[in-house]
N, C-alpha and C positions, 0 to 999 in steps of 0.2 A: 781792120787789123785785129787778128785774134789775140786774146789775152792769155799769156802763159799761166798755167796752174802752178802756183808757188806752194811748196810744202812748208809747213811751219818749222821753224828751227827746233831741232831736237839735239840737246847736248849729248856727246858721246859718253856712254856709261860703261863702267868697268869696275872690277874689284880694286881695292887699294894695292893688292899685290901686282896688278897689271899696270897701274899708273906708272909712267916713266919717272926715273929719278930726276929731280929738279922741277917736276910738273906740280901744278896746283889743282886740287879737286875740291868739290863741294859734296858733302855727304848727302846722298840721295835716300839711302835706306840702310838699315842693318838687317841682315838676313841670316837665318840659320838657328843655331842652338840658343834657346831663350836665355839661359844663364850667361852665356858669353855676350850676347847683345845687351843684357842688363848691365854687365860690368863695363862694357864699352861706353854706354850712356853715362855711367858714374864717372868715367874718365874724361867726359866732355865730347865724345864722338856721337853727337846727336844730329838729327837731320838738319841740314843747312850749315853745319860747321864747315869751315874752310881748312883744308889740310895741305901742307906741302910735303912731298916725299923727298927726304934728304938723301937716303942711301939704303942699300940692303936688298937681299933676296930672301934668305932664310930668316933673318932678323931684320925688320924694317925700322928705320929711324925716320920719324916724321915730326913735323912741327904743327902744333895745334894751339891756337890762342897764345902764341909766344912761348910755348913750352915744348921742349923736345921730348918725345915719347918713343920708346922702343916696343915693338910688337912682334910676336912670332908671325910667320907667314900664315899659319893656320888661323890665328885670330884675325889678322888683317884681311883674310879672304871673306870674312863676314861683313866687311864694310864696302858698300856699293857707292861709288863716287861718280860725279859728272865732271868731266874735264873742263877746267876753267881756263888754264894756261898751260901750254905744252912745255916740256923740259928740254 
């Protein structure tokens, strides 16, 4: 009986702007402008942080470590997340 080749599980990756409202993601990477990425890290958006997207398109409201934070869509586009739980 042949053994099926199983692909390793790879979480779905997207920017925070693409994460559905109500979904939870884990920060995979910060990409783009160095100064924006540094400011995001200061706010707590570091690799492995868990974020829930609450609402928004042009201005996103998300929850990070129990704190709600608003980000512009331009800033949120620098945050690459792995989908943890769909919305």
